[in-house]
N, C-alpha and C positions, 0 to 999 in steps of 0.2 A: 480649668483652669493651664495657664502653659506660663513658663519660667523663659525669658528673653534677657537678652544684654540688653542697658538704654538704649547703645547705639540703634538696635531693632525694632525701636518703634516704630510704627507703621505714620506713624506726623509727622517725623524726624527727618527735615532734607536738611540739616546743618548741623554738625557736629562744633559748638564752638568752644577756642581755648584760647580766650579771651577774659576766662575769668568766671564766665558767664555758666550757670551748670544747665544742662539739660532739664528741658522741664516736665518732670512726672503728672500726666494728667486724664485725666476721665477721658474718653474721646468714645466720637458717637461713626459707626461705619455709614453713611447715609442710602448706601448700596444694599448693605446685609439688614437695616433696618434694625441694628442693635448696638446697644452701648457698652462700654469695656471700661471696668476700673482698673488703673495701675497704682501698685504698691512697692515702694523698692522693702528690698531686703539686705539684712545687715552684710551678706556675702557680697553685695554691688548689683544681684540679680534685681530684672521685676518679675513681680507677679504679676497676670493680667489673666482678669477674671470676667468673664461674662455675664452683662446683668439685663434683668427683662426690660426692666426698666430706673429711672437712676432721676431723683431729687435735690432742692435745695442747694445748690451749688454749680459751679461755673463747668463747660465739657467744652473739648477743642473739637472741630466737625467741617468739613467744607460745607455745608448747610444746614439748618435748624431741623431740629428730630421732629417740631411742630410749631405752628404759626407764633406762638406768643411766647416760643423762648425766642429772648431779647441778644438783640448781638450787645457786646458792653466794649465799644471800639479803645477803651483807656487799658483795658486787662490785653488786650489782644496787641497792643505795643507793647505792655512792658513781656508780658510771653514770647513777642518776637524777637526783639531787638536789646533788651536790660531783665534777662532772666537770673540774677543775680541770686544766691538765695535769701540773704537778708529782705531784699526787694521783692521777690515772690511773695512771703510772709509779712510781709507788708501789704502787701496788695489782698492777701486773704482776708484781710482784716478789714480794708475798705468797701471788700466786695461786700463781707459780712452786714457792713452799717447801710449798706445801699438795702441789701434786704429787708432788714430792722426799718427801715423807711417805708418800705411799701408795707411788712406787717404791720404799721400802723395805720396804712388807709383800709387795710383790709378789715384789722379790727373793727375803725371807722363805723363801714356797712354791718357789722356781725353786730354791733354793738346799739346801732342803731335799727334792724332788724329785728331783735332780742325784743325792745325798748317797746317797740311796737305791737307784735305780736304776747307778750306777755304783759302791759303795760305798767311798766318797770321802772321807777323813779330815779332807780340808780345810774341812768345813764349820763347824768349828770355827772358826779365824782369820779364816775369812773372814765369818759371823756376828757378830763380836766388833771385826770393822771397821765393820762397816753398823749395829751399834748406837752407836757412837763417834759416827757422821755423823748418825745420827737425831737425839741430843740438839744436835750442833752445828744441826743446820737449824731445830730448834724456837728455840734462842738467836735466832738469825737472825733468823727469821721474824718475832719480836715486836718487834724495831728497823724492822721492813719495814712493822708496823701502827705503830707510836710515829712514824715518818714522815709516815706521814697523816693522823695526829692532830696534827702541827706545824703540816703547814700548812693543813689546813682550821681550825684554831683560830687563826693567825693574821691570815688573811682575814677572819673573825670579831670576833676580838677586836685589833685593832691594836697598843692601847695595854698588850697585856699583857708582861711581862718573857719573855724571848727563855725556850725550852724546851729542857735537853741534849737532845742527837740520840740519847740512850740509853735506853731501854725501862727500864734497871736503875739509872740514877742517880734518874730522877724516883719509881720505886718505893721504890730505899735512903734519898733522901734527903731528901723531901720529904714532910709533912705537909699531911694535909689540911684543912689552913690557909692550907696555903701554895698548894695545889694554888684554892683559890679565892680567897684575899684577894691572893697577888704575883701567879700566874699565871690569875685569873678565870675557874678552869675552874667551868664548870656544871656541877648537882650529877650528873649523869648519866653525864660523864665521869672525876669522881672516884668511882664507883659503879664503874665497869668498873676502875680501875688498882687500886684495893682489893679488887675479887673476882678480880683474875688475881693479884696479889702474891705470894699462898704458892706458888702452884704453878709459878708463872716462877721464883719465887729457886730454889726446892728441883728443879728443873729445870736452872737456873746451875750451881748449884753442884756436881752430877756433870758436865757438861759442864765446868766448872773444870778439878776435878781429873780426869779424861781428858787434858787438854789441856794444862795445865798442871805436873800430877805427876804423870803415869805411870799414873795408876787405871785400866787397863782390863778389860773383865771375863775371870773367871777363865772356867775352862773351860764348853766351851757341850757338852750331853748330845743327841744326837740318839734319837727317835722315830719309829712310823714314820707318825704322828698330830702331830708337832711335835717341834721344840727348843726345850732346857731350859733354865735357869738353875738356879744352887740358892740357895734364896732368903735363904739366908744370906752370899750372894756380898755385896763391899763395897760394889758397885753400888744391889745390891738394898735394902739397908739405908738407903742416903741417901735414900733416898725417905724415912722416915719411917712418919708416921702415914697414908701412903697406899697402904693393901693392894690389891694386885691379885689375889691369890691366897688364895682359898677355899680351906680345908684340904678340902674335896671335889674341887677340882678339881686338888689336887699329886699329880703321880707317885710312887712313891715314894725316900726317904731325902729328901724335903723338895727336889724340883724340880719349880721351877713353869716356867710358857710365860713364850717370849721372846715371841712373838706380842703379847699383851697389854700387854709395854714399846711397843712402835711403835704397835699401837691405841691407847693412851693419848696418847700424845704426836701424832698425827694428827688426836684426836677432841678436843683441850684445844684447837687449835689451831683445827679445825671451829667450836669453842666458841667460841673468843673474838671470832673475825670475825665471828659473831652478831648477840654480845654487845654489839661495837663499830657496830655497824650500828643497831641499835635504839638505845643512845645516840645514835647523831650525833641522830636523829630525834628524840629526845625533848627534843632541847635546842633546840628549834625550837616553838613556838607554831603557825606556819603553815614549815614547813619550805621549801627554795627547791624550785620547779616542777620535779615530772618532765620527761624530755627526749624521753623513748621512752613513753607512755604505754602498757599494756597489754601492754609488753614482759618475760620474766624474762631473767638473767643463767644460763648452763649453761655447766659443766665440758662438756670431751667429751674422750678420755685412755683411751689403752690401760688404766692403770688403775684407771679411774675406778667400776669394780666395783667397789673394796675400800672405796671411799668411804659407800656402800651397803651394806654387809658390819659394819661397825664394831659394830652390839648383835650379832651373831651370832660376833665372835672376841669380844666381853668376856663371852658367855653361856656358850661354848663349852669356848674355851682351844686343843683340840687337833682337829685340822681338818685332814683326808686332803690333800695340795696336791693330788693329780691331780683332784681335785673342783674345789677353787680354782681352779686354772690354766685346766680346761677350761671352767668356765662365764665365764673371759676368754675365751678362744679364742675360741670358740663366739658368746660376744656380738661379738667382729673380726669373724667372717666373715656375721655376721648385718647386719652395719650396712650 
């Protein structure tokens, strides 16, 4: 281990003097093929510890340590251009919610494989509770994004009226004119809230019905290649015009894949992050100078494989759990 000053961090290209902090982040030296964990000490120095490996978090690097380490463009935008202390804290919460969503996808395959191997009927209540959790996690994620907006916006528009700390309250009660005139939102931020409103409110409605009115999913059905729910289930019909189940991918008797519900929630979270990152940059003619030029942000997790498999899940619906889990196990063993 070594001790350095924050200004000596190898990924640092610019020391901000506009209120932003120097991001203290794990990083990966692609040439040496080694991770380094960085931690702040009370005296201001940085403790740098070389690691054999690193999991369940994000890191800075010029290229990923392995192919399934997924680039997170929004995290990169925040770290490079908006690394205020409160923003970095809220970003960590949003990243954790994304990992939680990926964990729900992983548990789907774990439950399916276990039930098949052991003829265990508990797959239905276990999957029902996982669906409930996934909607709650999605709801919490949007408040984390909104908290990031609140901090960044206040930094650059100090004369605006205070924003509610709830994403829901903003999209439900504020018009575009409110956002522009009262809260001084630039157009890219108005476009972000407008674009995310409909899907967010549908998912929030389902979450509220689950947690406040007891509207849990009905029975879950098992097939060798997937878990299914009736497409006339009250939870499914609450999706309204969001049709996740093409007729050609339904099982007999109107049974649709549970996998695509979890896939949809994670995809929406990732897309929202990417859209917000673009909105932040487009709010500025000259965005704040990047602090780690040439570095990107990657997610390294035991469940990150599912992030790069979202398109496959959306297209196929029905996937052998052993194959899905074997890929995850293989990538971990080869890391």
